[in-house]
C-alpha positions in Angstrom: 16.1 1.1 -24.8 19.6 1.9 -26.4 21.9 -0.5 -24.9 20.0 -3.2 -22.9 21.7 -5.4 -20.6 21.2 -9.4 -20.4 20.1 -10.6 -17.7 19.7 -14.6 -17.0 18.7 -15.2 -12.9 18.8 -19.3 -13.1 18.9 -21.5 -10.0 19.2 -24.7 -9.4 16.3 -26.7 -10.6 14.7 -23.8 -13.2 15.5 -20.7 -15.3 14.2 -17.7 -13.3 13.8 -14.9 -15.7 15.3 -14.0 -18.8 14.9 -10.8 -20.6 16.7 -6.9 -20.9 17.1 -4.8 -17.9 18.5 -1.0 -17.8 20.0 -2.5 -14.5 20.5 -5.4 -12.1 21.5 -4.6 -8.5 22.5 -7.4 -5.9 23.6 -8.0 -2.8 26.9 -9.5 -2.9 28.7 -10.8 0.4 31.8 -7.3 -0.6 28.1 -5.2 -0.4 25.1 -4.4 -2.9 26.2 -3.9 -6.5 24.6 -2.1 -9.3 25.9 -3.2 -12.3 24.7 -1.4 -16.3 25.2 -2.2 -19.2 29.0 -2.0 -20.5 30.5 -2.8 -17.0 32.9 -4.4 -16.4 33.8 -8.2 -15.9 33.4 -9.8 -13.1 32.2 -12.3 -10.8 30.6 -11.8 -7.3 29.6 -14.3 -4.5 25.6 -13.6 -3.3 25.1 -12.7 0.1 22.4 -15.5 1.5 20.1 -14.5 1.9 20.1 -11.2 -0.3 18.2 -9.7 -2.9 18.4 -9.4 -6.7 16.6 -6.6 -8.0 15.8 -6.3 -12.1 15.1 -2.7 -13.3 13.3 -2.7 -17.4 12.9 0.3 -19.1 8.8 0.6 -19.4 7.7 -1.6 -17.6 8.0 -3.2 -13.4 11.0 -3.6 -11.8 11.2 -7.5 -10.5 12.7 -8.9 -7.4 13.7 -11.7 -5.8 15.1 -13.2 -2.6 17.4 -15.7 -3.6 20.0 -17.6 -1.2 23.6 -18.9 -2.2 25.6 -18.6 -5.6 27.7 -16.4 -8.1 27.1 -13.5 -9.9 28.5 -13.1 -13.3 29.0 -9.9 -15.7 30.5 -10.2 -19.4 30.4 -8.5 -22.3 27.3 -10.7 -23.2 25.3 -9.6 -19.3 25.1 -10.4 -16.3 24.2 -13.7 -15.3 22.6 -14.8 -11.7 23.4 -18.3 -10.8 21.3 -19.4 -7.0 21.0 -22.0 -4.8 17.7 -20.9 -4.4 15.1 -18.3 -5.7 12.1 -17.0 -5.2 9.6 -13.8 -6.2 10.2 -11.1 -3.1 7.9 -10.0 -0.8 6.6 -6.4 -2.0 7.6 -3.9 0.3 10.2 -6.8 2.3 13.7 -5.4 2.4 16.0 -8.8 2.6 20.0 -7.6 3.6 
């Protein structure tokens, strides 16, 4: 994978997932946000409840339901800091 996006998904009690992705999509209080490698730095508040989707090259996408928290994009990647986080049910759509 050329230019992967490094992603860390962390809940209050534990690190949920860390790895490389092609894209991260998260619902913030300002709307849905897609982050690709090279995205400009930003800090966003996650929607409560919301969903974080991690698209991976050559692997199944991951989806998590999050409650509260923030998303931080830096030149090193994306960190999602959620108050709570659990795998999303297949087909469920959280807004």
